N, C-alpha and C positions, 0 to 999 in steps of 0.2 A: 458855558453851558446854556445861557440864554439864547445866544445866536444859533446854537445847534437846535434848540427847541423851535425857534422861529423858522428855520430851514425845514425842519420836520413837519411843522404845521402847514407850510405852503407846498410840501412835497408832492401831493397827489397831482397837482397841475404841472409842477416842475418836471416830474418824471415823464409825463406824456410829451411835453415840449422837447425835453432832452432826447427822447427816443426818436421823434420825428427829425430833430436836428442831426442826430447821428446817422439816420437812414440817408440823409441828404449829402453826407460827406463824399461818397463816391460820385455824386452828381453835381459837384462844383460848390457845395456849401463849405464855408470856412468857420472855424470856432476859435475863441480865445476867452480867457478869464479877465474880467474887468469889474472893479468895484463890488466884489462879492457875488458876482453873477457869472453865468456862462452866456456869451454872446455868439449867436450864429448869424451869418449873413451870406447872401448870394445863393445860387443854385436853387434847390428845392424850396428853401425858405423864402427866397425872393419870389418865386412862382406863387407860393401860397399867399404871401402878403399882397400880391397884385390882384388877388381875387377877393379881398375883403371889401365890405360895403363902403368904407371910407378911403379906399385906395391907400392903405397904411404904409408908411415908410418904415415903421417899427411897431413891435407889439411885445408886451410882457406877459409871460405865463409863469407865474411863481418866481423862481430865481433864474429863469432863462429869458433872455431877451433876443427876439428875432429882429433882424434888420434887412432891408433890401440890399444894402451895401455898407461898407465900412463908414463911408461919409454919412449915411443915414443914421447909423448907430452913434457916431460922434455928435451929430446935430441933435438927436433926440434923447440922448442918454439921461439928462437930468429929468426930463418928463417921465421917461420909463422907470427911473429909479424911484419916483414917487409911487408908481404902481407896484414896485417891489415891496415898498413899505406897506402899501395897502394889502397886499397878499400876506404879509407878515401879521397884520391885524386880523384879517378875515379868514385866512387859510382856505380850506375847501369850500367855504361859503362865498368866496369872492365872485366866482363866475355866476352862480345863481343870482346873487344880489345885483351884480352888474346887469344881467339880463332883465331882472325885475325893474330896476331903475330905468333901463332903456325903454321897456314897454310902457311904463308909467309915463315917461316923458312924451312918448308918441301919442298916448291916449289924451294927454293934456294939450296936444297941439304943438309941442315943443320938439326940438331935434333930439332923436334918441341917442345920438352920440355926443354932440357938443354940449347938450344940457344935462347929460348924465353926471350926477354928483362926483363920481370917481374921476371923470375927465375934468370937471371944473376944478377939483382940487389939484390935479396934476398940472393943468394949465395955469392955475392961480399961483402956484409956487414958482412958475417960470414967467412967461409973458401971456396973460389971459387972452390977448388978441392974436397970438401967433399959433396958427393951426398947421404950420408947415410940416410938423412931424407926421402928417397924414398924407403927404405927397412927397415924392422923391425930391430931396434938396438939390 
């Protein structure tokens, strides 16, 4: 029951990411289940990720993880699973808070991505000096 409630709490973002991932299936996007998430890679998802400000190799949206490739998902999975847990804590507040933290870091003269507390937590649970999840491995 608890897991269901966590999925429900994060679902507003998950549903949008899921729909975009499904739209990409006829255009070369692939999907599979892994670690309680749906992972999409290639095709439309790869195209979208290549246009992010940090040139992301992977990105988490609720319980959906997008990756440029299967290799990118495999490499970045632990980092992205930290973000899944963050979505389970923050639910629909995650994206607004992420943006607020990014803007705050920018105004303080810090990097809006790498100094964002959500990213620092995700990198901290893995290798804090390894930012390779934001470029194709």
